PDB file of N, CA, C and O in Angstrom:
ATOM      1  N   UNK A   1      17.354  -5.333  12.419  1.00  0.00           N
ATOM      2  CA  UNK A   1      17.502  -3.902  12.386  1.00  0.00           C
ATOM      3  C   UNK A   1      16.136  -3.244  12.298  1.00  0.00           C
ATOM      4  O   UNK A   1      15.303  -3.647  11.487  1.00  0.00           O
ATOM      5  N   UNK A   2      15.906  -2.258  13.109  1.00  0.00           N
ATOM      6  CA  UNK A   2      14.623  -1.583  13.168  1.00  0.00           C
ATOM      7  C   UNK A   2      14.587  -0.405  12.191  1.00  0.00           C
ATOM      8  O   UNK A   2      15.511   0.406  12.149  1.00  0.00           O
ATOM      9  N   UNK A   3      13.506  -0.321  11.406  1.00  0.00           N
ATOM     10  CA  UNK A   3      13.359   0.772  10.437  1.00  0.00           C
ATOM     11  C   UNK A   3      12.781   2.002  11.131  1.00  0.00           C
ATOM     12  O   UNK A   3      11.963   1.880  12.042  1.00  0.00           O
ATOM     13  N   UNK A   4      13.210   3.186  10.697  1.00  0.00           N
ATOM     14  CA  UNK A   4      12.649   4.425  11.229  1.00  0.00           C
ATOM     15  C   UNK A   4      11.280   4.722  10.640  1.00  0.00           C
ATOM     16  O   UNK A   4      10.412   5.290  11.303  1.00  0.00           O
ATOM     17  N   UNK A   5      11.103   4.331   9.395  1.00  0.00           N
ATOM     18  CA  UNK A   5       9.847   4.576   8.697  1.00  0.00           C
ATOM     19  C   UNK A   5       9.536   3.383   7.811  1.00  0.00           C
ATOM     20  O   UNK A   5      10.405   2.873   7.104  1.00  0.00           O
ATOM     21  N   UNK A   6       8.291   2.948   7.858  1.00  0.00           N
ATOM     22  CA  UNK A   6       7.851   1.838   7.011  1.00  0.00           C
ATOM     23  C   UNK A   6       6.900   2.405   5.978  1.00  0.00           C
ATOM     24  O   UNK A   6       5.915   3.061   6.317  1.00  0.00           O
ATOM     25  N   UNK A   7       7.199   2.147   4.717  1.00  0.00           N
ATOM     26  CA  UNK A   7       6.378   2.666   3.636  1.00  0.00           C
ATOM     27  C   UNK A   7       5.628   1.541   2.951  1.00  0.00           C
ATOM     28  O   UNK A   7       6.210   0.533   2.550  1.00  0.00           O
ATOM     29  N   UNK A   8       4.328   1.735   2.824  1.00  0.00           N
ATOM     30  CA  UNK A   8       3.486   0.854   2.029  1.00  0.00           C
ATOM     31  C   UNK A   8       3.210   1.602   0.739  1.00  0.00           C
ATOM     32  O   UNK A   8       2.760   2.747   0.762  1.00  0.00           O
ATOM     33  N   UNK A   9       3.479   0.958  -0.382  1.00  0.00           N
ATOM     34  CA  UNK A   9       3.331   1.597  -1.683  1.00  0.00           C
ATOM     35  C   UNK A   9       2.385   0.770  -2.538  1.00  0.00           C
ATOM     36  O   UNK A   9       2.469  -0.458  -2.574  1.00  0.00           O
ATOM     37  N   UNK A  10       1.492   1.456  -3.220  1.00  0.00           N
ATOM     38  CA  UNK A  10       0.533   0.802  -4.106  1.00  0.00           C
ATOM     39  C   UNK A  10       0.867   1.227  -5.525  1.00  0.00           C
ATOM     40  O   UNK A  10       0.959   2.418  -5.820  1.00  0.00           O
ATOM     41  N   UNK A  11       1.047   0.248  -6.400  1.00  0.00           N
ATOM     42  CA  UNK A  11       1.356   0.558  -7.796  1.00  0.00           C
ATOM     43  C   UNK A  11       0.690  -0.452  -8.712  1.00  0.00           C
ATOM     44  O   UNK A  11       0.143  -1.457  -8.257  1.00  0.00           O
ATOM     45  N   UNK A  12       0.743  -0.178  -9.995  1.00  0.00           N
ATOM     46  CA  UNK A  12       0.136  -1.071 -10.967  1.00  0.00           C
ATOM     47  C   UNK A  12      -1.148  -0.497 -11.492  1.00  0.00           C
ATOM     48  O   UNK A  12      -1.222   0.685 -11.830  1.00  0.00           O
ATOM     49  N   UNK A  13      -2.153  -1.324 -11.561  1.00  0.00           N
ATOM     50  CA  UNK A  13      -3.450  -0.895 -12.052  1.00  0.00           C
ATOM     51  C   UNK A  13      -4.054  -1.913 -12.989  1.00  0.00           C
ATOM     52  O   UNK A  13      -3.459  -2.955 -13.263  1.00  0.00           O
ATOM     53  N   UNK A  14      -5.248  -1.602 -13.481  1.00  0.00           N
ATOM     54  CA  UNK A  14      -5.921  -2.519 -14.380  1.00  0.00           C
ATOM     55  C   UNK A  14      -5.086  -2.767 -15.628  1.00  0.00           C
ATOM     56  O   UNK A  14      -4.388  -1.844 -16.046  1.00  0.00           O
ATOM     57  N   UNK A  15      -5.101  -3.898 -16.235  1.00  0.00           N
ATOM     58  CA  UNK A  15      -5.910  -5.069 -15.925  1.00  0.00           C
ATOM     59  C   UNK A  15      -5.210  -6.067 -14.998  1.00  0.00           C
ATOM     60  O   UNK A  15      -5.805  -7.079 -14.627  1.00  0.00           O
ATOM     61  N   UNK A  16      -3.953  -5.796 -14.616  1.00  0.00           N
ATOM     62  CA  UNK A  16      -3.193  -6.761 -13.823  1.00  0.00           C
ATOM     63  C   UNK A  16      -3.368  -6.630 -12.321  1.00  0.00           C
ATOM     64  O   UNK A  16      -2.818  -7.432 -11.567  1.00  0.00           O
ATOM     65  N   UNK A  17      -4.100  -5.666 -11.883  1.00  0.00           N
ATOM     66  CA  UNK A  17      -4.343  -5.487 -10.459  1.00  0.00           C
ATOM     67  C   UNK A  17      -3.385  -4.499  -9.815  1.00  0.00           C
ATOM     68  O   UNK A  17      -2.388  -4.092 -10.411  1.00  0.00           O
ATOM     69  N   UNK A  18      -3.707  -4.125  -8.596  1.00  0.00           N
ATOM     70  CA  UNK A  18      -2.916  -3.173  -7.817  1.00  0.00           C
ATOM     71  C   UNK A  18      -1.997  -3.947  -6.886  1.00  0.00           C
ATOM     72  O   UNK A  18      -2.456  -4.733  -6.058  1.00  0.00           O
ATOM     73  N   UNK A  19      -0.721  -3.725  -7.026  1.00  0.00           N
ATOM     74  CA  UNK A  19       0.274  -4.427  -6.213  1.00  0.00           C
ATOM     75  C   UNK A  19       0.569  -3.605  -4.969  1.00  0.00           C
ATOM     76  O   UNK A  19       0.714  -2.384  -5.044  1.00  0.00           O
ATOM     77  N   UNK A  20       0.658  -4.276  -3.823  1.00  0.00           N
ATOM     78  CA  UNK A  20       0.941  -3.624  -2.552  1.00  0.00           C
ATOM     79  C   UNK A  20       2.329  -4.050  -2.098  1.00  0.00           C
ATOM     80  O   UNK A  20       2.632  -5.241  -2.030  1.00  0.00           O
ATOM     81  N   UNK A  21       3.164  -3.076  -1.789  1.00  0.00           N
ATOM     82  CA  UNK A  21       4.530  -3.323  -1.353  1.00  0.00           C
ATOM     83  C   UNK A  21       4.719  -2.798   0.063  1.00  0.00           C
ATOM     84  O   UNK A  21       4.176  -1.752   0.418  1.00  0.00           O
ATOM     85  N   UNK A  22       5.481  -3.517   0.867  1.00  0.00           N
ATOM     86  CA  UNK A  22       5.948  -3.034   2.165  1.00  0.00           C
ATOM     87  C   UNK A  22       7.449  -2.878   2.002  1.00  0.00           C
ATOM     88  O   UNK A  22       8.171  -3.841   1.745  1.00  0.00           O
ATOM     89  N   UNK A  23       7.898  -1.640   2.159  1.00  0.00           N
ATOM     90  CA  UNK A  23       9.254  -1.285   1.770  1.00  0.00           C
ATOM     91  C   UNK A  23       9.388  -1.644   0.292  1.00  0.00           C
ATOM     92  O   UNK A  23       8.646  -1.075  -0.509  1.00  0.00           O
ATOM     93  N   UNK A  24      10.246  -2.514  -0.117  1.00  0.00           N
ATOM     94  CA  UNK A  24      10.359  -2.867  -1.537  1.00  0.00           C
ATOM     95  C   UNK A  24       9.949  -4.304  -1.817  1.00  0.00           C
ATOM     96  O   UNK A  24      10.279  -4.852  -2.869  1.00  0.00           O
ATOM     97  N   UNK A  25       9.238  -4.910  -0.892  1.00  0.00           N
ATOM     98  CA  UNK A  25       8.826  -6.307  -1.034  1.00  0.00           C
ATOM     99  C   UNK A  25       7.314  -6.382  -1.275  1.00  0.00           C
ATOM    100  O   UNK A  25       6.528  -5.841  -0.497  1.00  0.00           O
ATOM    101  N   UNK A  26       6.916  -7.057  -2.358  1.00  0.00           N
ATOM    102  CA  UNK A  26       5.490  -7.180  -2.650  1.00  0.00           C
ATOM    103  C   UNK A  26       4.836  -8.098  -1.634  1.00  0.00           C
ATOM    104  O   UNK A  26       5.304  -9.208  -1.383  1.00  0.00           O
ATOM    105  N   UNK A  27       3.727  -7.608  -1.045  1.00  0.00           N
ATOM    106  CA  UNK A  27       3.030  -8.399  -0.026  1.00  0.00           C
ATOM    107  C   UNK A  27       1.607  -8.750  -0.424  1.00  0.00           C
ATOM    108  O   UNK A  27       0.951  -9.532   0.265  1.00  0.00           O
ATOM    109  N   UNK A  28       1.116  -8.187  -1.525  1.00  0.00           N
ATOM    110  CA  UNK A  28      -0.239  -8.513  -1.929  1.00  0.00           C
ATOM    111  C   UNK A  28      -0.602  -7.901  -3.256  1.00  0.00           C
ATOM    112  O   UNK A  28       0.143  -7.107  -3.830  1.00  0.00           O
ATOM    113  N   UNK A  29      -1.783  -8.297  -3.736  1.00  0.00           N
ATOM    114  CA  UNK A  29      -2.337  -7.743  -4.969  1.00  0.00           C
ATOM    115  C   UNK A  29      -3.853  -7.724  -4.826  1.00  0.00           C
ATOM    116  O   UNK A  29      -4.450  -8.661  -4.295  1.00  0.00           O
ATOM    117  N   UNK A  30      -4.460  -6.657  -5.300  1.00  0.00           N
ATOM    118  CA  UNK A  30      -5.912  -6.516  -5.233  1.00  0.00           C
ATOM    119  C   UNK A  30      -6.421  -6.026  -6.582  1.00  0.00           C
ATOM    120  O   UNK A  30      -5.721  -5.288  -7.276  1.00  0.00           O
ATOM    121  N   UNK A  31      -7.609  -6.419  -6.954  1.00  0.00           N
ATOM    122  CA  UNK A  31      -8.210  -5.982  -8.222  1.00  0.00           C
ATOM    123  C   UNK A  31      -8.729  -4.547  -8.131  1.00  0.00           C
ATOM    124  O   UNK A  31      -8.681  -3.810  -9.115  1.00  0.00           O
ATOM    125  N   UNK A  32      -9.215  -4.152  -6.979  1.00  0.00           N
ATOM    126  CA  UNK A  32      -9.819  -2.833  -6.789  1.00  0.00           C
ATOM    127  C   UNK A  32      -8.839  -1.898  -6.078  1.00  0.00           C
ATOM    128  O   UNK A  32      -8.161  -2.302  -5.134  1.00  0.00           O
ATOM    129  N   UNK A  33      -8.770  -0.656  -6.534  1.00  0.00           N
ATOM    130  CA  UNK A  33      -7.920   0.337  -5.884  1.00  0.00           C
ATOM    131  C   UNK A  33      -8.379   0.567  -4.443  1.00  0.00           C
ATOM    132  O   UNK A  33      -7.561   0.777  -3.548  1.00  0.00           O
ATOM    133  N   UNK A  34      -9.679   0.525  -4.233  1.00  0.00           N
ATOM    134  CA  UNK A  34     -10.218   0.732  -2.883  1.00  0.00           C
ATOM    135  C   UNK A  34      -9.745  -0.380  -1.951  1.00  0.00           C
ATOM    136  O   UNK A  34      -9.360  -0.107  -0.814  1.00  0.00           O
ATOM    137  N   UNK A  35      -9.768  -1.612  -2.410  1.00  0.00           N
ATOM    138  CA  UNK A  35      -9.293  -2.736  -1.612  1.00  0.00           C
ATOM    139  C   UNK A  35      -7.794  -2.640  -1.341  1.00  0.00           C
ATOM    140  O   UNK A  35      -7.336  -2.967  -0.246  1.00  0.00           O
ATOM    141  N   UNK A  36      -7.040  -2.195  -2.326  1.00  0.00           N
ATOM    142  CA  UNK A  36      -5.589  -2.070  -2.156  1.00  0.00           C
ATOM    143  C   UNK A  36      -5.253  -1.008  -1.115  1.00  0.00           C
ATOM    144  O   UNK A  36      -4.411  -1.232  -0.246  1.00  0.00           O
ATOM    145  N   UNK A  37      -5.903   0.134  -1.201  1.00  0.00           N
ATOM    146  CA  UNK A  37      -5.656   1.211  -0.231  1.00  0.00           C
ATOM    147  C   UNK A  37      -6.103   0.780   1.164  1.00  0.00           C
ATOM    148  O   UNK A  37      -5.419   1.050   2.151  1.00  0.00           O
ATOM    149  N   UNK A  38      -7.241   0.116   1.239  1.00  0.00           N
ATOM    150  CA  UNK A  38      -7.746  -0.360   2.522  1.00  0.00           C
ATOM    151  C   UNK A  38      -6.780  -1.349   3.180  1.00  0.00           C
ATOM    152  O   UNK A  38      -6.508  -1.256   4.377  1.00  0.00           O
ATOM    153  N   UNK A  39      -6.271  -2.283   2.399  1.00  0.00           N
ATOM    154  CA  UNK A  39      -5.342  -3.289   2.914  1.00  0.00           C
ATOM    155  C   UNK A  39      -4.047  -2.634   3.413  1.00  0.00           C
ATOM    156  O   UNK A  39      -3.589  -2.914   4.521  1.00  0.00           O
ATOM    157  N   UNK A  40      -3.468  -1.767   2.588  1.00  0.00           N
ATOM    158  CA  UNK A  40      -2.218  -1.095   2.964  1.00  0.00           C
ATOM    159  C   UNK A  40      -2.419  -0.205   4.197  1.00  0.00           C
ATOM    160  O   UNK A  40      -1.573  -0.174   5.090  1.00  0.00           O
ATOM    161  N   UNK A  41      -3.530   0.509   4.237  1.00  0.00           N
ATOM    162  CA  UNK A  41      -3.811   1.389   5.369  1.00  0.00           C
ATOM    163  C   UNK A  41      -4.004   0.594   6.652  1.00  0.00           C
ATOM    164  O   UNK A  41      -3.523   0.993   7.712  1.00  0.00           O
ATOM    165  N   UNK A  42      -4.704  -0.523   6.558  1.00  0.00           N
ATOM    166  CA  UNK A  42      -4.912  -1.378   7.726  1.00  0.00           C
ATOM    167  C   UNK A  42      -3.573  -1.831   8.319  1.00  0.00           C
ATOM    168  O   UNK A  42      -3.360  -1.744   9.528  1.00  0.00           O
ATOM    169  N   UNK A  43      -2.683  -2.311   7.459  1.00  0.00           N
ATOM    170  CA  UNK A  43      -1.387  -2.780   7.941  1.00  0.00           C
ATOM    171  C   UNK A  43      -0.544  -1.634   8.511  1.00  0.00           C
ATOM    172  O   UNK A  43       0.120  -1.796   9.534  1.00  0.00           O
ATOM    173  N   UNK A  44      -0.575  -0.489   7.849  1.00  0.00           N
ATOM    174  CA  UNK A  44       0.191   0.667   8.324  1.00  0.00           C
ATOM    175  C   UNK A  44      -0.330   1.153   9.675  1.00  0.00           C
ATOM    176  O   UNK A  44       0.461   1.468  10.564  1.00  0.00           O
ATOM    177  N   UNK A  45      -1.649   1.217   9.836  1.00  0.00           N
ATOM    178  CA  UNK A  45      -2.231   1.645  11.111  1.00  0.00           C
ATOM    179  C   UNK A  45      -1.887   0.665  12.224  1.00  0.00           C
ATOM    180  O   UNK A  45      -1.600   1.070  13.350  1.00  0.00           O
ATOM    181  N   UNK A  46      -1.917  -0.609  11.910  1.00  0.00           N
ATOM    182  CA  UNK A  46      -1.587  -1.634  12.913  1.00  0.00           C
ATOM    183  C   UNK A  46      -0.156  -1.456  13.412  1.00  0.00           C
ATOM    184  O   UNK A  46       0.094  -1.486  14.617  1.00  0.00           O
ATOM    185  N   UNK A  47       0.780  -1.270  12.484  1.00  0.00           N
ATOM    186  CA  UNK A  47       2.172  -1.086  12.886  1.00  0.00           C
ATOM    187  C   UNK A  47       2.368   0.220  13.651  1.00  0.00           C
ATOM    188  O   UNK A  47       3.175   0.285  14.578  1.00  0.00           O
ATOM    189  N   UNK A  48       1.636   1.250  13.265  1.00  0.00           N
ATOM    190  CA  UNK A  48       1.743   2.531  13.963  1.00  0.00           C
ATOM    191  C   UNK A  48       1.233   2.416  15.405  1.00  0.00           C
ATOM    192  O   UNK A  48       1.842   2.955  16.329  1.00  0.00           O
ATOM    193  N   UNK A  49       0.119   1.713  15.586  1.00  0.00           N
ATOM    194  CA  UNK A  49      -0.440   1.540  16.934  1.00  0.00           C
ATOM    195  C   UNK A  49       0.487   0.710  17.813  1.00  0.00           C
ATOM    196  O   UNK A  49       0.630   0.990  19.003  1.00  0.00           O
ATOM    197  N   UNK A  50       1.116  -0.308  17.233  1.00  0.00           N
ATOM    198  CA  UNK A  50       2.041  -1.141  17.993  1.00  0.00           C
ATOM    199  C   UNK A  50       3.346  -0.416  18.306  1.00  0.00           C
ATOM    200  O   UNK A  50       4.146  -0.899  19.107  1.00  0.00           O
ATOM    201  N   UNK A  51       3.564   0.730  17.686  1.00  0.00           N
ATOM    202  CA  UNK A  51       4.772   1.497  17.935  1.00  0.00           C
ATOM    203  C   UNK A  51       6.005   0.929  17.267  1.00  0.00           C
ATOM    204  O   UNK A  51       7.130   1.195  17.691  1.00  0.00           O
ATOM    205  N   UNK A  52       5.794   0.147  16.224  1.00  0.00           N
ATOM    206  CA  UNK A  52       6.917  -0.460  15.516  1.00  0.00           C
ATOM    207  C   UNK A  52       7.761   0.621  14.848  1.00  0.00           C
ATOM    208  O   UNK A  52       8.986   0.627  14.978  1.00  0.00           O
ATOM    209  N   UNK A  53       7.109   1.528  14.140  1.00  0.00           N
ATOM    210  CA  UNK A  53       7.808   2.608  13.431  1.00  0.00           C
ATOM    211  C   UNK A  53       6.772   3.581  12.894  1.00  0.00           C
ATOM    212  O   UNK A  53       5.572   3.310  12.940  1.00  0.00           O
ATOM    213  N   UNK A  54       7.233   4.703  12.390  1.00  0.00           N
ATOM    214  CA  UNK A  54       6.353   5.602  11.669  1.00  0.00           C
ATOM    215  C   UNK A  54       5.963   4.922  10.365  1.00  0.00           C
ATOM    216  O   UNK A  54       6.779   4.225   9.762  1.00  0.00           O
ATOM    217  N   UNK A  55       4.729   5.117   9.926  1.00  0.00           N
ATOM    218  CA  UNK A  55       4.286   4.456   8.710  1.00  0.00           C
ATOM    219  C   UNK A  55       3.763   5.469   7.703  1.00  0.00           C
ATOM    220  O   UNK A  55       3.373   6.583   8.055  1.00  0.00           O
ATOM    221  N   UNK A  56       3.765   5.056   6.448  1.00  0.00           N
ATOM    222  CA  UNK A  56       3.313   5.910   5.355  1.00  0.00           C
ATOM    223  C   UNK A  56       2.709   5.026   4.280  1.00  0.00           C
ATOM    224  O   UNK A  56       3.249   3.966   3.964  1.00  0.00           O
ATOM    225  N   UNK A  57       1.578   5.462   3.710  1.00  0.00           N
ATOM    226  CA  UNK A  57       0.972   4.775   2.579  1.00  0.00           C
ATOM    227  C   UNK A  57       1.049   5.727   1.391  1.00  0.00           C
ATOM    228  O   UNK A  57       0.599   6.871   1.471  1.00  0.00           O
ATOM    229  N   UNK A  58       1.623   5.247   0.290  1.00  0.00           N
ATOM    230  CA  UNK A  58       1.810   6.087  -0.893  1.00  0.00           C
ATOM    231  C   UNK A  58       1.283   5.384  -2.141  1.00  0.00           C
ATOM    232  O   UNK A  58       1.297   4.157  -2.236  1.00  0.00           O
ATOM    233  N   UNK A  59       0.821   6.188  -3.089  1.00  0.00           N
ATOM    234  CA  UNK A  59       0.368   5.682  -4.387  1.00  0.00           C
ATOM    235  C   UNK A  59       1.449   5.947  -5.414  1.00  0.00           C
ATOM    236  O   UNK A  59       2.083   7.002  -5.411  1.00  0.00           O
ATOM    237  N   UNK A  60       1.649   4.991  -6.278  1.00  0.00           N
ATOM    238  CA  UNK A  60       2.671   5.080  -7.314  1.00  0.00           C
ATOM    239  C   UNK A  60       1.996   5.081  -8.687  1.00  0.00           C
ATOM    240  O   UNK A  60       2.474   4.434  -9.619  1.00  0.00           O
ATOM    241  N   UNK A  61       0.879   5.814  -8.807  1.00  0.00           N
ATOM    242  CA  UNK A  61       0.124   5.822 -10.057  1.00  0.00           C
ATOM    243  C   UNK A  61      -0.588   7.159 -10.215  1.00  0.00           C
ATOM    244  O   UNK A  61      -1.054   7.735  -9.232  1.00  0.00           O
ATOM    245  N   UNK A  62      -0.676   7.656 -11.448  1.00  0.00           N
ATOM    246  CA  UNK A  62      -1.419   8.893 -11.683  1.00  0.00           C
ATOM    247  C   UNK A  62      -2.924   8.671 -11.506  1.00  0.00           C
ATOM    248  O   UNK A  62      -3.417   7.560 -11.702  1.00  0.00           O
ATOM    249  N   UNK A  63      -3.639   9.715 -11.140  1.00  0.00           N
ATOM    250  CA  UNK A  63      -5.068   9.603 -10.904  1.00  0.00           C
ATOM    251  C   UNK A  63      -5.849   9.113 -12.134  1.00  0.00           C
ATOM    252  O   UNK A  63      -6.890   8.473 -11.987  1.00  0.00           O
ATOM    253  N   UNK A  64      -5.364   9.402 -13.316  1.00  0.00           N
ATOM    254  CA  UNK A  64      -6.066   9.005 -14.539  1.00  0.00           C
ATOM    255  C   UNK A  64      -6.157   7.489 -14.680  1.00  0.00           C
ATOM    256  O   UNK A  64      -7.076   6.991 -15.330  1.00  0.00           O
ATOM    257  N   UNK A  65      -5.215   6.739 -14.080  1.00  0.00           N
ATOM    258  CA  UNK A  65      -5.239   5.271 -14.197  1.00  0.00           C
ATOM    259  C   UNK A  65      -6.105   4.604 -13.140  1.00  0.00           C
ATOM    260  O   UNK A  65      -6.323   3.394 -13.201  1.00  0.00           O
ATOM    261  N   UNK A  66      -6.595   5.353 -12.187  1.00  0.00           N
ATOM    262  CA  UNK A  66      -7.390   4.766 -11.112  1.00  0.00           C
ATOM    263  C   UNK A  66      -8.838   4.607 -11.556  1.00  0.00           C
ATOM    264  O   UNK A  66      -9.534   5.593 -11.799  1.00  0.00           O
ATOM    265  N   UNK A  67      -9.280   3.367 -11.658  1.00  0.00           N
ATOM    266  CA  UNK A  67     -10.652   3.071 -12.043  1.00  0.00           C
ATOM    267  C   UNK A  67     -11.389   2.617 -10.791  1.00  0.00           C
ATOM    268  O   UNK A  67     -11.107   1.550 -10.247  1.00  0.00           O
ATOM    269  N   UNK A  68     -12.329   3.428 -10.343  1.00  0.00           N
ATOM    270  CA  UNK A  68     -13.035   3.139  -9.104  1.00  0.00           C
ATOM    271  C   UNK A  68     -14.233   2.231  -9.308  1.00  0.00           C
ATOM    272  O   UNK A  68     -14.827   1.784  -8.327  1.00  0.00           O
ATOM    273  N   UNK A  69     -14.602   1.948 -10.528  1.00  0.00           N
ATOM    274  CA  UNK A  69     -15.778   1.114 -10.772  1.00  0.00           C
ATOM    275  C   UNK A  69     -15.506  -0.333 -10.529  1.00  0.00           C
ATOM    276  O   UNK A  69     -16.398  -1.166 -10.692  1.00  0.00           O
TER     277      UNK A  69
END
C-alpha cells in the first residue's frame, strides 16, 4: 500500500541520543541533533525526488532540550 505522506520524526535528546522514526518505526539514532536532522532530511529529500510520496520532517522536542554543542 502506498502512503500519501511519509513523515520522518525526530525525538528524544541527551543523554540517550536523538531517535529518528519513519512513520512510527525507529530507523536510527544519532548523538547530535544536527546529525539527526541531516539524516532525516536526506532520506525525506531522496523519497521526494523519487516521487514515492510527499515527505515531512518534524521535531518532537521543545527547543530548550536541543543541545547544539
